[in-house]
All heavy atoms as TSV, in Angstrom:
chain	resi	resn	atom	element	x	y	z
A	1	MET	N	N	-21.532	-38.495	-15.271
A	1	MET	CA	C	-21.515	-39.424	-14.237
A	1	MET	C	C	-21.617	-38.793	-12.845
A	1	MET	O	O	-20.745	-38.996	-12.003
A	1	MET	CB	C	-20.137	-40.200	-14.365
A	1	MET	CG	C	-19.919	-40.850	-15.654
A	1	MET	SD	S	-18.383	-41.882	-15.712
A	1	MET	CE	C	-18.935	-43.396	-14.884
A	2	SER	N	N	-22.752	-38.260	-12.557
A	2	SER	CA	C	-22.916	-37.563	-11.313
A	2	SER	C	C	-23.201	-38.617	-10.172
A	2	SER	O	O	-23.256	-38.216	-8.998
A	2	SER	CB	C	-24.096	-36.614	-11.397
A	2	SER	OG	O	-25.240	-37.368	-11.799
A	3	ASP	N	N	-23.479	-39.871	-10.451
A	3	ASP	CA	C	-23.745	-40.823	-9.391
A	3	ASP	C	C	-22.521	-41.520	-8.918
A	3	ASP	O	O	-22.490	-42.498	-8.182
A	3	ASP	CB	C	-24.736	-41.863	-9.902
A	3	ASP	CG	C	-24.325	-42.608	-11.094
A	3	ASP	OD1	O	-23.390	-42.114	-11.846
A	3	ASP	OD2	O	-24.884	-43.648	-11.405
A	4	VAL	N	N	-21.298	-41.145	-9.387
A	4	VAL	CA	C	-20.088	-41.759	-8.967
A	4	VAL	C	C	-19.501	-40.887	-7.804
A	4	VAL	O	O	-19.283	-39.725	-7.868
A	4	VAL	CB	C	-19.063	-41.860	-10.113
A	4	VAL	CG1	C	-17.720	-42.428	-9.570
A	4	VAL	CG2	C	-19.652	-42.630	-11.228
A	5	ALA	N	N	-19.148	-41.648	-6.669
A	5	ALA	CA	C	-18.605	-41.007	-5.466
A	5	ALA	C	C	-17.175	-40.599	-5.654
A	5	ALA	O	O	-16.419	-41.297	-6.361
A	5	ALA	CB	C	-18.777	-41.906	-4.256
A	6	ASP	N	N	-16.777	-39.452	-5.098
A	6	ASP	CA	C	-15.401	-39.153	-5.028
A	6	ASP	C	C	-14.480	-40.156	-4.527
A	6	ASP	O	O	-14.935	-40.854	-3.525
A	6	ASP	CB	C	-15.166	-37.836	-4.230
A	6	ASP	CG	C	-15.671	-36.586	-4.946
A	6	ASP	OD1	O	-16.097	-36.614	-6.046
A	6	ASP	OD2	O	-15.848	-35.457	-4.205
A	7	GLY	N	N	-13.300	-40.442	-5.151
A	7	GLY	CA	C	-12.474	-41.457	-4.744
A	7	GLY	C	C	-12.759	-42.858	-5.204
A	7	GLY	O	O	-11.992	-43.806	-4.890
A	8	SER	N	N	-13.750	-42.997	-6.007
A	8	SER	CA	C	-14.107	-44.290	-6.489
A	8	SER	C	C	-13.112	-44.644	-7.596
A	8	SER	O	O	-12.590	-43.782	-8.384
A	8	SER	CB	C	-15.470	-44.305	-7.155
A	8	SER	OG	O	-16.461	-44.059	-6.178
A	9	GLU	N	N	-12.810	-46.014	-7.717
A	9	GLU	CA	C	-11.977	-46.413	-8.805
A	9	GLU	C	C	-12.718	-46.364	-10.176
A	9	GLU	O	O	-13.933	-46.716	-10.207
A	9	GLU	CB	C	-11.523	-47.892	-8.618
A	9	GLU	CG	C	-10.555	-48.416	-9.563
A	9	GLU	CD	C	-9.991	-49.762	-9.278
A	9	GLU	OE1	O	-9.724	-50.034	-7.993
A	9	GLU	OE2	O	-9.768	-50.567	-10.181
A	10	GLY	N	N	-12.028	-46.014	-11.209
A	10	GLY	CA	C	-12.592	-45.970	-12.508
A	10	GLY	C	C	-11.749	-46.524	-13.576
A	10	GLY	O	O	-10.512	-46.656	-13.363
A	11	HIS	N	N	-12.136	-46.838	-14.811
A	11	HIS	CA	C	-11.403	-47.361	-15.885
A	11	HIS	C	C	-11.673	-46.413	-17.155
A	11	HIS	O	O	-12.721	-45.990	-17.333
A	11	HIS	CB	C	-11.836	-48.720	-16.168
A	11	HIS	CG	C	-11.569	-49.717	-15.186
A	11	HIS	ND1	N	-10.344	-50.301	-14.820
A	11	HIS	CD2	C	-12.410	-50.144	-14.163
A	11	HIS	CE1	C	-10.398	-51.156	-13.802
A	11	HIS	NE2	N	-11.602	-50.986	-13.347
A	12	ARG	N	N	-10.573	-46.292	-17.805
A	12	ARG	CA	C	-10.650	-45.473	-19.036
A	12	ARG	C	C	-10.218	-46.302	-20.225
A	12	ARG	O	O	-9.434	-47.215	-20.068
A	12	ARG	CB	C	-9.730	-44.267	-19.012
A	12	ARG	CG	C	-10.056	-43.327	-17.903
A	12	ARG	CD	C	-11.337	-42.422	-18.218
A	12	ARG	NE	N	-11.430	-41.463	-17.216
A	12	ARG	CZ	C	-12.085	-41.488	-16.169
A	12	ARG	NH1	N	-12.649	-42.659	-15.786
A	12	ARG	NH2	N	-12.323	-40.524	-15.376
A	13	GLY	N	N	-10.772	-46.032	-21.386
A	13	GLY	CA	C	-10.329	-46.701	-22.631
A	13	GLY	C	C	-9.561	-45.760	-23.582
A	13	GLY	O	O	-9.858	-44.612	-23.621
A	14	ILE	N	N	-8.666	-46.306	-24.363
A	14	ILE	CA	C	-7.850	-45.487	-25.270
A	14	ILE	C	C	-7.941	-46.197	-26.573
A	14	ILE	O	O	-7.553	-47.288	-26.705
A	14	ILE	CB	C	-6.414	-45.279	-24.899
A	14	ILE	CG1	C	-6.253	-44.621	-23.547
A	14	ILE	CG2	C	-5.686	-44.499	-25.904
A	14	ILE	CD1	C	-4.874	-44.545	-22.968
A	15	ARG	N	N	-8.456	-45.453	-27.647
A	15	ARG	CA	C	-8.483	-46.160	-28.923
A	15	ARG	C	C	-7.071	-46.175	-29.520
A	15	ARG	O	O	-6.305	-45.102	-29.407
A	15	ARG	CB	C	-9.349	-45.334	-29.895
A	15	ARG	CG	C	-10.850	-45.413	-29.509
A	15	ARG	CD	C	-11.660	-44.798	-30.555
A	15	ARG	NE	N	-13.050	-44.998	-30.268
A	15	ARG	CZ	C	-13.959	-44.055	-29.952
A	15	ARG	NH1	N	-13.506	-42.786	-29.913
A	15	ARG	NH2	N	-15.157	-44.333	-29.718
A	16	PRO	N	N	-6.613	-47.284	-30.178
A	16	PRO	CA	C	-5.249	-47.338	-30.737
A	16	PRO	C	C	-4.906	-46.161	-31.585
A	16	PRO	O	O	-3.742	-45.742	-31.624
A	16	PRO	CB	C	-5.248	-48.655	-31.393
A	16	PRO	CG	C	-6.260	-49.500	-30.760
A	16	PRO	CD	C	-7.384	-48.479	-30.309
A	17	GLN	N	N	-5.869	-45.709	-32.414
A	17	GLN	CA	C	-5.582	-44.670	-33.394
A	17	GLN	C	C	-5.519	-43.259	-32.659
A	17	GLN	O	O	-5.035	-42.315	-33.328
A	17	GLN	CB	C	-6.595	-44.658	-34.505
A	17	GLN	CG	C	-8.033	-44.354	-34.068
A	17	GLN	CD	C	-8.868	-45.549	-33.690
A	17	GLN	OE1	O	-8.272	-46.564	-33.286
A	17	GLN	NE2	N	-10.164	-45.308	-33.701
A	18	ASP	N	N	-5.885	-43.235	-31.395
A	18	ASP	CA	C	-5.816	-41.957	-30.664
A	18	ASP	C	C	-4.585	-41.820	-29.748
A	18	ASP	O	O	-4.385	-40.895	-29.044
A	18	ASP	CB	C	-7.093	-41.706	-29.811
A	18	ASP	CG	C	-8.336	-41.491	-30.720
A	18	ASP	OD1	O	-8.141	-41.048	-31.891
A	18	ASP	OD2	O	-9.453	-41.795	-30.223
A	19	ALA	N	N	-3.847	-42.904	-29.641
A	19	ALA	CA	C	-2.593	-42.919	-28.818
A	19	ALA	C	C	-1.363	-42.726	-29.732
A	19	ALA	O	O	-1.497	-42.936	-30.984
A	19	ALA	CB	C	-2.469	-44.269	-28.184
A	20	THR	N	N	-0.324	-42.212	-29.203
A	20	THR	CA	C	0.880	-42.002	-29.923
A	20	THR	C	C	2.143	-42.554	-29.249
A	20	THR	O	O	2.104	-42.660	-27.971
A	20	THR	CB	C	1.223	-40.442	-30.183
A	20	THR	OG1	O	1.281	-39.814	-29.043
A	20	THR	CG2	C	0.087	-39.870	-31.073
A	21	MET	N	N	3.148	-42.945	-29.962
A	21	MET	CA	C	4.337	-43.473	-29.372
A	21	MET	C	C	5.346	-42.415	-29.395
A	21	MET	O	O	5.495	-41.576	-30.369
A	21	MET	CB	C	4.910	-44.710	-30.173
A	21	MET	CG	C	3.968	-45.822	-30.286
A	21	MET	SD	S	3.961	-46.871	-28.811
A	21	MET	CE	C	5.606	-47.676	-28.973
A	22	SER	N	N	6.279	-42.350	-28.387
A	22	SER	CA	C	7.327	-41.368	-28.344
A	22	SER	C	C	8.436	-41.933	-27.545
A	22	SER	O	O	8.322	-42.623	-26.491
A	22	SER	CB	C	6.853	-40.041	-27.714
A	22	SER	OG	O	7.938	-39.164	-27.525
A	23	VAL	N	N	9.677	-41.643	-27.949
A	23	VAL	CA	C	10.878	-42.185	-27.276
A	23	VAL	C	C	11.271	-41.029	-26.142
A	23	VAL	O	O	12.106	-41.266	-25.245
A	23	VAL	CB	C	12.075	-42.491	-28.122
A	23	VAL	CG1	C	11.712	-43.704	-28.969
A	23	VAL	CG2	C	12.422	-41.288	-28.959
A	24	ALA	N	N	10.659	-39.835	-26.324
A	24	ALA	CA	C	10.901	-38.778	-25.315
A	24	ALA	C	C	10.176	-39.122	-23.987
A	24	ALA	O	O	8.980	-39.459	-24.000
A	24	ALA	CB	C	10.451	-37.440	-25.859
A	25	ARG	N	N	10.887	-38.955	-22.965
A	25	ARG	CA	C	10.200	-39.206	-21.605
A	25	ARG	C	C	9.826	-37.950	-20.903
A	25	ARG	O	O	10.369	-37.542	-19.973
A	25	ARG	CB	C	11.218	-40.007	-20.667
A	25	ARG	CG	C	11.563	-41.309	-21.192
A	25	ARG	CD	C	12.603	-41.929	-20.381
A	25	ARG	NE	N	13.115	-43.160	-20.964
A	25	ARG	CZ	C	13.135	-44.336	-20.344
A	25	ARG	NH1	N	12.868	-44.420	-18.998
A	25	ARG	NH2	N	13.540	-45.381	-20.877
A	26	ARG	N	N	8.667	-37.390	-21.448
A	26	ARG	CA	C	8.170	-36.071	-20.907
A	26	ARG	C	C	7.028	-36.421	-20.081
A	26	ARG	O	O	7.067	-36.162	-18.800
A	26	ARG	CB	C	7.744	-35.141	-22.048
A	26	ARG	CG	C	8.986	-34.527	-22.784
A	26	ARG	CD	C	8.545	-33.701	-23.917
A	26	ARG	NE	N	8.233	-34.617	-24.984
A	26	ARG	CZ	C	7.766	-34.235	-26.075
A	26	ARG	NH1	N	7.430	-33.048	-26.290
A	26	ARG	NH2	N	7.480	-35.101	-27.012
A	27	SER	N	N	5.932	-36.919	-20.589
A	27	SER	CA	C	4.760	-37.199	-19.822
A	27	SER	C	C	3.999	-38.267	-20.499
A	27	SER	O	O	4.396	-38.778	-21.602
A	27	SER	CB	C	3.859	-35.949	-19.684
A	27	SER	OG	O	3.318	-35.626	-20.923
A	28	GLY	N	N	3.020	-38.854	-19.852
A	28	GLY	CA	C	2.236	-39.900	-20.438
A	28	GLY	C	C	2.523	-41.310	-19.680
A	28	GLY	O	O	2.917	-41.178	-18.534
A	29	ILE	N	N	2.199	-42.283	-20.378
A	29	ILE	CA	C	2.285	-43.705	-19.721
A	29	ILE	C	C	3.644	-44.353	-20.374
A	29	ILE	O	O	3.844	-44.294	-21.560
A	29	ILE	CB	C	1.160	-44.545	-20.125
A	29	ILE	CG1	C	-0.167	-43.859	-19.582
A	29	ILE	CG2	C	1.345	-45.978	-19.649
A	29	ILE	CD1	C	-1.381	-44.467	-20.076
A	30	THR	N	N	4.492	-44.892	-19.507
A	30	THR	CA	C	5.664	-45.562	-19.902
A	30	THR	C	C	5.247	-47.025	-20.236
A	30	THR	O	O	4.726	-47.690	-19.395
A	30	THR	CB	C	6.756	-45.527	-18.844
A	30	THR	OG1	O	7.072	-44.126	-18.592
A	30	THR	CG2	C	8.043	-46.246	-19.312
A	31	ALA	N	N	5.551	-47.403	-21.398
A	31	ALA	CA	C	5.165	-48.739	-21.957
A	31	ALA	C	C	6.379	-49.353	-22.709
A	31	ALA	O	O	7.237	-48.651	-23.169
A	31	ALA	CB	C	3.990	-48.757	-22.796
A	32	THR	N	N	6.355	-50.677	-22.720
A	32	THR	CA	C	7.511	-51.394	-23.469
A	32	THR	C	C	6.752	-52.120	-24.604
A	32	THR	O	O	5.744	-52.822	-24.365
A	32	THR	CB	C	8.112	-52.376	-22.495
A	32	THR	OG1	O	8.810	-51.629	-21.456
A	32	THR	CG2	C	9.317	-53.109	-23.245
A	33	VAL	N	N	7.280	-52.047	-25.816
A	33	VAL	CA	C	6.705	-52.732	-26.898
A	33	VAL	C	C	6.941	-54.220	-26.787
A	33	VAL	O	O	8.122	-54.638	-26.720
A	33	VAL	CB	C	7.345	-52.169	-28.227
A	33	VAL	CG1	C	6.874	-52.961	-29.443
A	33	VAL	CG2	C	6.978	-50.728	-28.532
A	34	ALA	N	N	5.934	-54.962	-26.762
A	34	ALA	CA	C	6.051	-56.423	-26.672
A	34	ALA	C	C	5.936	-57.095	-28.036
A	34	ALA	O	O	6.660	-58.096	-28.275
A	34	ALA	CB	C	4.960	-56.984	-25.776
A	35	TYR	N	N	5.271	-56.494	-28.924
A	35	TYR	CA	C	5.014	-57.019	-30.238
A	35	TYR	C	C	4.673	-55.925	-31.224
A	35	TYR	O	O	3.837	-55.094	-30.919
A	35	TYR	CB	C	3.990	-58.167	-30.330
A	35	TYR	CG	C	3.811	-58.783	-31.621
A	35	TYR	CD1	C	4.672	-59.671	-32.180
A	35	TYR	CD2	C	2.666	-58.448	-32.468
A	35	TYR	CE1	C	4.467	-60.324	-33.376
A	35	TYR	CE2	C	2.496	-58.959	-33.673
A	35	TYR	CZ	C	3.404	-59.929	-34.130
A	35	TYR	OH	O	3.180	-60.519	-35.310
A	36	PHE	N	N	5.284	-55.862	-32.310
A	36	PHE	CA	C	4.930	-54.797	-33.429
A	36	PHE	C	C	4.530	-55.570	-34.704
A	36	PHE	O	O	5.273	-56.401	-35.158
A	36	PHE	CB	C	6.149	-53.902	-33.652
A	36	PHE	CG	C	5.747	-52.824	-34.668
A	36	PHE	CD1	C	5.034	-51.794	-34.260
A	36	PHE	CD2	C	6.141	-52.990	-35.975
A	36	PHE	CE1	C	4.683	-50.775	-35.184
A	36	PHE	CE2	C	5.842	-51.962	-36.947
A	36	PHE	CZ	C	5.103	-50.867	-36.483
A	37	GLU	N	N	3.395	-55.150	-35.260
A	37	GLU	CA	C	2.879	-55.776	-36.475
A	37	GLU	C	C	2.701	-54.587	-37.494
A	37	GLU	O	O	2.000	-53.665	-37.244
A	37	GLU	CB	C	1.508	-56.407	-36.193
A	37	GLU	CG	C	0.999	-57.147	-37.405
A	37	GLU	CD	C	-0.303	-57.849	-36.980
A	37	GLU	OE1	O	-0.811	-57.682	-35.815
A	37	GLU	OE2	O	-0.754	-58.716	-37.787
A	38	HIS	N	N	3.374	-54.750	-38.655
A	38	HIS	CA	C	3.250	-53.833	-39.702
A	38	HIS	C	C	2.168	-54.240	-40.660
A	38	HIS	O	O	2.133	-55.337	-41.183
A	38	HIS	CB	C	4.624	-53.666	-40.513
A	38	HIS	CG	C	4.676	-52.459	-41.366
A	38	HIS	ND1	N	4.185	-52.512	-42.661
A	38	HIS	CD2	C	4.971	-51.188	-41.068
A	38	HIS	CE1	C	4.392	-51.315	-43.189
A	38	HIS	NE2	N	4.799	-50.463	-42.212
A	39	LEU	N	N	1.184	-53.329	-40.859
A	39	LEU	CA	C	-0.088	-53.745	-41.729
A	39	LEU	C	C	-0.188	-52.822	-42.865
A	39	LEU	O	O	-1.263	-52.437	-43.244
A	39	LEU	CB	C	-1.320	-53.623	-40.734
A	39	LEU	CG	C	-1.227	-54.535	-39.492
A	39	LEU	CD1	C	-2.425	-54.251	-38.578
A	39	LEU	CD2	C	-1.296	-55.999	-39.915
A	40	LEU	N	N	0.795	-52.539	-43.590
A	40	LEU	CA	C	0.872	-51.711	-44.808
A	40	LEU	C	C	0.453	-50.214	-44.597
A	40	LEU	O	O	1.334	-49.411	-44.560
A	40	LEU	CB	C	-0.010	-52.367	-45.932
A	40	LEU	CG	C	0.416	-53.697	-46.397
A	40	LEU	CD1	C	-0.486	-54.169	-47.525
A	40	LEU	CD2	C	1.877	-53.640	-46.893
A	41	GLU	N	N	-0.751	-49.990	-44.266
A	41	GLU	CA	C	-1.159	-48.580	-44.105
A	41	GLU	C	C	-0.891	-47.977	-42.709
A	41	GLU	O	O	-0.983	-46.827	-42.496
A	41	GLU	CB	C	-2.660	-48.274	-44.592
A	41	GLU	CG	C	-3.685	-49.062	-43.741
A	41	GLU	CD	C	-3.973	-50.456	-44.309
A	41	GLU	OE1	O	-3.378	-51.017	-45.186
A	41	GLU	OE2	O	-4.872	-51.132	-43.621
A	42	PHE	N	N	-0.644	-48.860	-41.775
A	42	PHE	CA	C	-0.316	-48.455	-40.422
A	42	PHE	C	C	0.308	-49.698	-39.712
A	42	PHE	O	O	0.327	-50.806	-40.229
A	42	PHE	CB	C	-1.543	-47.955	-39.651
A	42	PHE	CG	C	-2.678	-49.019	-39.469
A	42	PHE	CD1	C	-2.681	-49.844	-38.436
A	42	PHE	CD2	C	-3.655	-49.006	-40.391
A	42	PHE	CE1	C	-3.739	-50.811	-38.244
A	42	PHE	CE2	C	-4.682	-49.939	-40.296
A	42	PHE	CZ	C	-4.714	-50.816	-39.225
A	43	GLY	N	N	0.744	-49.409	-38.498
A	43	GLY	CA	C	1.375	-50.489	-37.669
A	43	GLY	C	C	0.629	-50.647	-36.342
A	43	GLY	O	O	-0.081	-49.651	-35.982
A	44	LEU	N	N	0.667	-51.726	-35.709
A	44	LEU	CA	C	0.168	-51.887	-34.343
A	44	LEU	C	C	1.210	-52.260	-33.358
A	44	LEU	O	O	1.875	-53.260	-33.602
A	44	LEU	CB	C	-1.034	-52.819	-34.459
A	44	LEU	CG	C	-2.215	-52.484	-35.037
A	44	LEU	CD1	C	-3.290	-53.703	-35.021
A	44	LEU	CD2	C	-2.867	-51.264	-34.353
A	45	ALA	N	N	1.422	-51.507	-32.324
A	45	ALA	CA	C	2.426	-51.801	-31.366
A	45	ALA	C	C	1.677	-52.251	-30.122
A	45	ALA	O	O	0.979	-51.478	-29.489
A	45	ALA	CB	C	3.296	-50.608	-30.993
A	46	GLN	N	N	1.792	-53.538	-29.718
A	46	GLN	CA	C	1.197	-54.118	-28.502
A	46	GLN	C	C	2.169	-53.945	-27.437
A	46	GLN	O	O	3.290	-54.418	-27.542
A	46	GLN	CB	C	0.819	-55.510	-28.771
A	46	GLN	CG	C	-0.320	-55.666	-29.859
A	46	GLN	CD	C	-0.792	-57.129	-29.876
A	46	GLN	OE1	O	-0.903	-57.769	-28.983
A	46	GLN	NE2	N	-1.305	-57.334	-31.167
A	47	SER	N	N	1.886	-53.192	-26.473
A	47	SER	CA	C	2.798	-52.767	-25.361
A	47	SER	C	C	2.350	-53.188	-23.994
A	47	SER	O	O	1.208	-53.468	-23.726
A	47	SER	CB	C	2.974	-51.249	-25.357
A	47	SER	OG	O	3.208	-50.832	-26.687
A	48	THR	N	N	3.325	-53.455	-23.146
A	48	THR	CA	C	3.025	-53.792	-21.752
A	48	THR	C	C	3.312	-52.538	-20.867
A	48	THR	O	O	4.142	-51.777	-21.170
A	48	THR	CB	C	3.932	-54.984	-21.259
A	48	THR	OG1	O	5.258	-54.631	-21.400
A	48	THR	CG2	C	3.581	-56.245	-22.043
A	49	VAL	N	N	2.650	-52.427	-19.848
A	49	VAL	CA	C	2.800	-51.363	-18.919
A	49	VAL	C	C	3.066	-51.933	-17.473
A	49	VAL	O	O	2.314	-52.780	-16.972
A	49	VAL	CB	C	1.423	-50.484	-18.794
A	49	VAL	CG1	C	1.581	-49.373	-17.747
A	49	VAL	CG2	C	1.140	-49.908	-20.178
A	50	ALA	N	N	4.147	-51.475	-16.883
A	50	ALA	CA	C	4.488	-52.026	-15.536
A	50	ALA	C	C	3.401	-51.804	-14.546
A	50	ALA	O	O	2.790	-50.824	-14.390
A	50	ALA	CB	C	5.758	-51.279	-15.109
A	51	GLY	N	N	3.175	-52.949	-13.839
A	51	GLY	CA	C	2.160	-52.843	-12.685
A	51	GLY	C	C	0.670	-52.980	-13.176
A	51	GLY	O	O	-0.239	-52.942	-12.414
A	52	ARG	N	N	0.503	-53.206	-14.497
A	52	ARG	CA	C	-0.901	-53.453	-15.019
A	52	ARG	C	C	-0.947	-54.770	-15.755
A	52	ARG	O	O	-0.165	-55.166	-16.432
A	52	ARG	CB	C	-1.207	-52.277	-16.096
A	52	ARG	CG	C	-1.010	-50.903	-15.524
A	52	ARG	CD	C	-1.928	-50.506	-14.507
A	52	ARG	NE	N	-3.297	-50.624	-14.841
A	52	ARG	CZ	C	-4.369	-50.460	-14.074
A	52	ARG	NH1	N	-4.117	-50.177	-12.839
A	52	ARG	NH2	N	-5.578	-50.531	-14.468
A	53	GLU	N	N	-2.145	-55.316	-15.491
A	53	GLU	CA	C	-2.326	-56.599	-16.157
A	53	GLU	C	C	-2.587	-56.411	-17.716
A	53	GLU	O	O	-2.099	-57.263	-18.555
A	53	GLU	CB	C	-3.509	-57.277	-15.562
A	53	GLU	CG	C	-3.703	-58.676	-15.904
A	53	GLU	CD	C	-4.840	-59.434	-15.103
A	53	GLU	OE1	O	-4.911	-59.221	-13.847
A	53	GLU	OE2	O	-5.649	-60.155	-15.734
A	54	GLU	N	N	-3.297	-55.397	-18.076
A	54	GLU	CA	C	-3.675	-55.162	-19.471
A	54	GLU	C	C	-2.550	-54.251	-20.073
A	54	GLU	O	O	-1.972	-53.385	-19.380
A	54	GLU	CB	C	-5.023	-54.450	-19.539
A	54	GLU	CG	C	-6.174	-55.141	-18.912
A	54	GLU	CD	C	-6.369	-54.758	-17.482
A	54	GLU	OE1	O	-5.701	-53.837	-17.010
A	54	GLU	OE2	O	-7.031	-55.573	-16.792
A	55	GLY	N	N	-2.361	-54.480	-21.314
A	55	GLY	CA	C	-1.377	-53.629	-22.121
A	55	GLY	C	C	-2.149	-52.607	-22.810
A	55	GLY	O	O	-3.274	-52.294	-22.704
A	56	ILE	N	N	-1.335	-51.979	-23.655
A	56	ILE	CA	C	-1.912	-50.854	-24.545
A	56	ILE	C	C	-1.571	-51.175	-26.007
A	56	ILE	O	O	-0.414	-51.604	-26.265
A	56	ILE	CB	C	-1.254	-49.531	-24.202
A	56	ILE	CG1	C	-1.600	-49.076	-22.693
A	56	ILE	CG2	C	-1.611	-48.437	-25.149
A	56	ILE	CD1	C	-0.933	-47.853	-22.285
A	57	VAL	N	N	-2.492	-50.979	-26.882
A	57	VAL	CA	C	-2.209	-51.056	-28.296
A	57	VAL	C	C	-2.204	-49.731	-28.920
A	57	VAL	O	O	-3.178	-48.971	-28.698
A	57	VAL	CB	C	-3.258	-51.997	-29.079
A	57	VAL	CG1	C	-3.080	-52.140	-30.535
A	57	VAL	CG2	C	-3.382	-53.378	-28.420
A	58	VAL	N	N	-1.182	-49.423	-29.623
A	58	VAL	CA	C	-0.989	-48.121	-30.300
A	58	VAL	C	C	-0.862	-48.265	-31.772
A	58	VAL	O	O	-0.178	-48.999	-32.249
A	58	VAL	CB	C	0.234	-47.410	-29.788
A	58	VAL	CG1	C	0.487	-46.018	-30.494
A	58	VAL	CG2	C	0.175	-47.195	-28.305
A	59	GLN	N	N	-1.790	-47.533	-32.482
A	59	GLN	CA	C	-1.696	-47.470	-33.989
A	59	GLN	C	C	-0.653	-46.530	-34.336
A	59	GLN	O	O	-0.630	-45.350	-34.048
A	59	GLN	CB	C	-3.014	-47.186	-34.608
A	59	GLN	CG	C	-3.032	-47.223	-36.093
A	59	GLN	CD	C	-4.444	-47.001	-36.707
A	59	GLN	OE1	O	-5.331	-47.639	-36.133
A	59	GLN	NE2	N	-4.502	-46.204	-37.641
A	60	THR	N	N	0.347	-46.964	-35.172
A	60	THR	CA	C	1.481	-46.093	-35.561
A	60	THR	C	C	1.406	-45.759	-37.153
A	60	THR	O	O	0.740	-46.494	-37.826
A	60	THR	CB	C	2.795	-46.766	-35.312
A	60	THR	OG1	O	3.000	-47.875	-36.161
A	60	THR	CG2	C	2.943	-47.178	-33.891
A	61	PRO	N	N	2.084	-44.702	-37.545
A	61	PRO	CA	C	2.093	-44.359	-38.927
A	61	PRO	C	C	2.784	-45.508	-39.696
A	61	PRO	O	O	3.686	-46.224	-39.161
A	61	PRO	CB	C	2.969	-43.123	-39.036
A	61	PRO	CG	C	2.765	-42.457	-37.681
A	61	PRO	CD	C	2.621	-43.640	-36.705
A	62	ALA	N	N	2.470	-45.673	-40.922
A	62	ALA	CA	C	2.995	-46.737	-41.853
A	62	ALA	C	C	4.598	-46.727	-41.811
A	62	ALA	O	O	5.124	-47.858	-41.866
A	62	ALA	CB	C	2.524	-46.649	-43.166
A	63	GLN	N	N	5.177	-45.508	-41.847
A	63	GLN	CA	C	6.648	-45.550	-41.908
A	63	GLN	C	C	7.342	-45.866	-40.581
A	63	GLN	O	O	8.535	-46.074	-40.548
A	63	GLN	CB	C	7.130	-44.164	-42.373
A	63	GLN	CG	C	6.867	-43.000	-41.487
A	63	GLN	CD	C	5.474	-42.358	-41.630
A	63	GLN	OE1	O	4.616	-42.950	-42.199
A	63	GLN	NE2	N	5.359	-41.220	-40.933
A	64	ASP	N	N	6.617	-45.939	-39.465
A	64	ASP	CA	C	7.264	-46.255	-38.171
A	64	ASP	C	C	7.528	-47.663	-38.005
A	64	ASP	O	O	6.732	-48.496	-38.568
A	64	ASP	CB	C	6.404	-45.749	-37.045
A	64	ASP	CG	C	6.477	-44.182	-36.962
A	64	ASP	OD1	O	7.056	-43.474	-37.767
A	64	ASP	OD2	O	5.815	-43.736	-35.976
A	65	SER	N	N	8.469	-48.087	-37.192
A	65	SER	CA	C	8.785	-49.436	-36.956
A	65	SER	C	C	9.273	-49.517	-35.470
A	65	SER	O	O	10.258	-48.698	-35.197
A	65	SER	CB	C	9.762	-50.029	-37.935
A	65	SER	OG	O	9.930	-51.407	-37.715
A	66	TYR	N	N	8.831	-50.412	-34.709
A	66	TYR	CA	C	9.390	-50.595	-33.363
A	66	TYR	C	C	9.681	-52.046	-33.091
A	66	TYR	O	O	9.045	-52.925	-33.610
A	66	TYR	CB	C	8.321	-50.161	-32.355
A	66	TYR	CG	C	7.936	-48.703	-32.369
A	66	TYR	CD1	C	6.983	-48.198	-33.245
A	66	TYR	CD2	C	8.632	-47.816	-31.637
A	66	TYR	CE1	C	6.784	-46.869	-33.337
A	66	TYR	CE2	C	8.347	-46.377	-31.626
A	66	TYR	CZ	C	7.433	-45.985	-32.497
A	66	TYR	OH	O	7.168	-44.670	-32.599
A	67	GLY	N	N	10.702	-52.231	-32.406
A	67	GLY	CA	C	11.113	-53.655	-31.986
A	67	GLY	C	C	10.799	-53.928	-30.523
A	67	GLY	O	O	10.538	-52.920	-29.830
A	68	PRO	N	N	10.821	-55.083	-30.078
A	68	PRO	CA	C	10.604	-55.369	-28.716
A	68	PRO	C	C	11.601	-54.634	-27.792
A	68	PRO	O	O	12.716	-54.327	-28.137
A	68	PRO	CB	C	10.817	-56.956	-28.659
A	68	PRO	CG	C	10.603	-57.379	-30.033
A	68	PRO	CD	C	11.005	-56.265	-30.916
A	69	SER	N	N	11.078	-54.252	-26.663
A	69	SER	CA	C	11.804	-53.572	-25.670
A	69	SER	C	C	12.072	-52.150	-25.915
A	69	SER	O	O	12.708	-51.488	-25.099
A	69	SER	CB	C	13.182	-54.306	-25.288
A	69	SER	OG	O	12.917	-55.603	-24.889
A	70	ARG	N	N	11.663	-51.589	-26.950
A	70	ARG	CA	C	11.820	-50.063	-27.235
A	70	ARG	C	C	10.677	-49.437	-26.450
A	70	ARG	O	O	9.569	-49.808	-26.617
A	70	ARG	CB	C	11.770	-49.876	-28.703
A	70	ARG	CG	C	12.087	-48.367	-28.992
A	70	ARG	CD	C	12.293	-48.147	-30.529
A	70	ARG	NE	N	12.551	-46.838	-30.732
A	70	ARG	CZ	C	12.697	-46.281	-31.924
A	70	ARG	NH1	N	12.630	-47.010	-32.938
A	70	ARG	NH2	N	12.935	-45.033	-32.056
A	71	ARG	N	N	10.988	-48.344	-25.740
A	71	ARG	CA	C	10.065	-47.592	-25.015
A	71	ARG	C	C	9.584	-46.492	-25.728
A	71	ARG	O	O	10.283	-45.855	-26.453
A	71	ARG	CB	C	10.645	-47.219	-23.640
A	71	ARG	CG	C	10.880	-48.475	-22.807
A	71	ARG	CD	C	11.478	-48.134	-21.462
A	71	ARG	NE	N	11.858	-49.291	-20.809
A	71	ARG	CZ	C	11.486	-49.545	-19.568
A	71	ARG	NH1	N	10.898	-48.668	-18.840
A	71	ARG	NH2	N	11.874	-50.660	-18.994
């Protein structure tokens, strides 16, 4: 992307299967689980991020379970 000027706003995408959930507050994006769906072989945590209109969807291992408001 050599045609993008320094300081320009940009957007990034994260695939749900490439994101991970953690209760440890070390680094990353702080999100709140709004809805969790267990789909047998994996789960999907739909999360909200403060100050952002769009949320994040994280694919979790099948044995994990998250409830609303868990960070």
